[in-house]
C-alpha positions, 0 to 999 in steps of 0.5 A: 429711728422710730422703730421702722426698717431702714429699707425695704417696703414696710410691713405694717401698712398703717405706718404714719406717713411722717414716720416713713424712712424710704420712699417705699415705705412712705408709698406703702403708708400713702396708698393704704391712707387712700384705701381707708379715705376713700381717695383710692375710689376717687382715683379709679373713677374717671369723673371729675369737675377738675379736668375733661374726662371725657376728652381723655377717656376718648383719646386713651381708648383710640390710642389703645385701639391703634396700639393693639393693631399694631398701625405705627402709620395710624398712631404717627397720624394721631400723634401729629394732632398734637401731644399736650402735657395739659390736655383737658386740665389734666396736669393740674396741681389740684388733681394731685391734692385729693389722694396722698398718692398720684391722681386719677388712674385714666390720666396716669394710664393715659400718660403711659399709653402716649409714652408707649405710642411715641416708642411704638413709631420711633421703633417702627421698621422703616418700611413703614415709616422712614427713619428721618420722617420718624426724627422729624416728627420726634423733633417737632413733638419735643419742641411743642411739648417742651422740656422740664427743669429743677430750680434750686433757690437761695438757701443759707444754711438750709442748703442741704434741704436741696440735696435731699430733693435731688436724692429722692429724684435721682433715686426714681430717675426723675432728675431733669437734665436742665438744672438752675441753682442760685446762692446756696442752690448753686452749690448743689446744682454744681455738685449734680452738674459735675457728677455722673449718676454713678458717682452721684449715688455713691455720694448719696449713699451714706451722704459722705457729701455732708460729711466732707462739709462737716469736717470742713466746718468743724475745722473752721469753727475750731480755728475761730475759737467756737465761732459757729458763723460761716466765713467765705473760706469755709464756703470756698473750702466746701466748693474746692472739695465737691466741685471739680475744677471744670468749665460749664462746657466741660461738666455739660460734656462730662454729665449731659446736664445743663446747669445754670448758675445766675450772679448778680452785679456788684454795681448799680447800673449792670444787669444780672447774668445767668452762666451755663455752657450756652452763654458762658461755655469757657467759664469756670464753675467754682468761681460762679458758684463763689459769686452766686454765694456772695451775700452783699454785706457778708461775703466779698464780691467775686470776679469770675474766671475763664479758660483761654485758648491756651488753657490758662486760667484767666479773669472773666470780665475782669472790671466786674465783680458779682454777688449772690445770684438769688438778689435778681433771679432766684428762680430764672424760669424765663431765661430757662425758657428761652435757652432750652425750650423749658416749660414745666418747672420744678422748684425747691424752694427754701429761700429765708427771705421769702419762704415765710410767705410762700403757698403752694400755688395751684393746691388751694383753690378756695376763695381765700387762696385765690384773693392771696394770689390775686394780693400778691400779684397786685403788690408786685405790679405796684412795686415795679410802676413805683420803681422809677420813681424810687430811683429818681429819688434816691438818684446817686445816693451810694449805698442806698440806691444799690440796697434799694435795687437789691430789695425791689429784685427780691420783692417782684420775683416770682419764687414758685413753680408748676411744682413746688417742694417746700419744707414743712417749717417756714420760719427759721433762726435768723442766727441759723442761716449763715451757721455751720450745722451740726451733723445731725442738723444737716442729716435732718435737712436731707431727710427733710428734703427727701420727705418733702419730694416723696409726695410729689414724685408722681406728679413729677412722673406723670408731668414729665413722662412724656417729654422724658421718653421723647428725649430718650428715643431722640438720643437713640434715632440720633445715634442710628443716624450718625452711625448711618452717616459714618458707614456712608462716609467710610463706604465712600471713602472705600469706592473712591480708593478702589477706583483711584488710579494706580 
């Protein structure tokens, strides 16, 4: 494309970051840039006013010493004092703004040692730490440390951007198990939640996912005599092609991913729902995605479907219809926190209604940036305060009251997270937002999603390293406990049979 190899690390370290075609190329160019700019030297030095480097250095040295001595009990005691993702402010986004690649080496090394210490405790001999004690510690640590989630915003025709984000994260084994998606983001979330890692890698290899969607779009456009606008039949066909016909519970059992799709009520006095394997296990994913993509005034509202005890497809809440999930809960952070203990959020944000006004919060600590954040917070609070008066004025004036509620819901939401992955381009031609994209436009959006994710991968890796370690070692211990319980059960049955009277 730009005279660069398509695989492997670029041999020319001066390759421009914007021209990299793989993460390996981008990483090599970023490291070379940091060496030239002095950011590499900044990374190697502990000192910075942006975090408590002395506390982290002291903790790091203590961890290293205890690991070197092989003292699992002392490590357990130290870890029981607390495992914090933002100890001494080390999780501040501003610490990732100085260098193109990563942050302070001390922070990265400390996180690596912390994760290593957890593994030492989990694998300690049972003569040192009993299995039950290890498991109870990991449960407490996981509860206190929390979990990460990926939230995919509404996107319209910009949905392929989310695919690029997911592809980049999957290639680095950083895709969280908790994923939400609204509107066009729900389509990508459903793909991620109904396919295993191996299947996703096959889908992303050559991007057959988007090839299938392009074929659907070409057929629809031909049938519409050249009209490039997306129709509800296009959405329905894409869902049927790319998303297996599973319920939320069946999808979780198949992939282990906890997907969440918000839907908004079509009626005035109903409330939005977050559909998932916890709140709505027997609901079908396909109809839920269709509802979350149903833009009011463009696509018709949708009745959800569920599987009954006989395995039959029946209407779910047959008297209610649902529309675009991004209207009421584009990024359902509070609900994810309540359901899964999530306290760290990564968002792929392409909602065209608000993208133009979004800043990557945390990276800009200038006086202007702080004033902008204060202004946005004050504006949201003003809207919340005046909302009851607005509804009293509108009363039962349908459809003005419905549209007012939608506008209010959009205006008061928070559209950023701890890690924000945003496209470089913030303003899009509104005529394109509901159109069928060309093959090149689709592939370019996927590449844009990948390129936007690469600079955030080290921050995601560091912020999720401990949580991912806790999840993995807990799963290993749960397997050991299950095997032991099975062995004890089988042994008891054998003894009872052996001593039974003949």
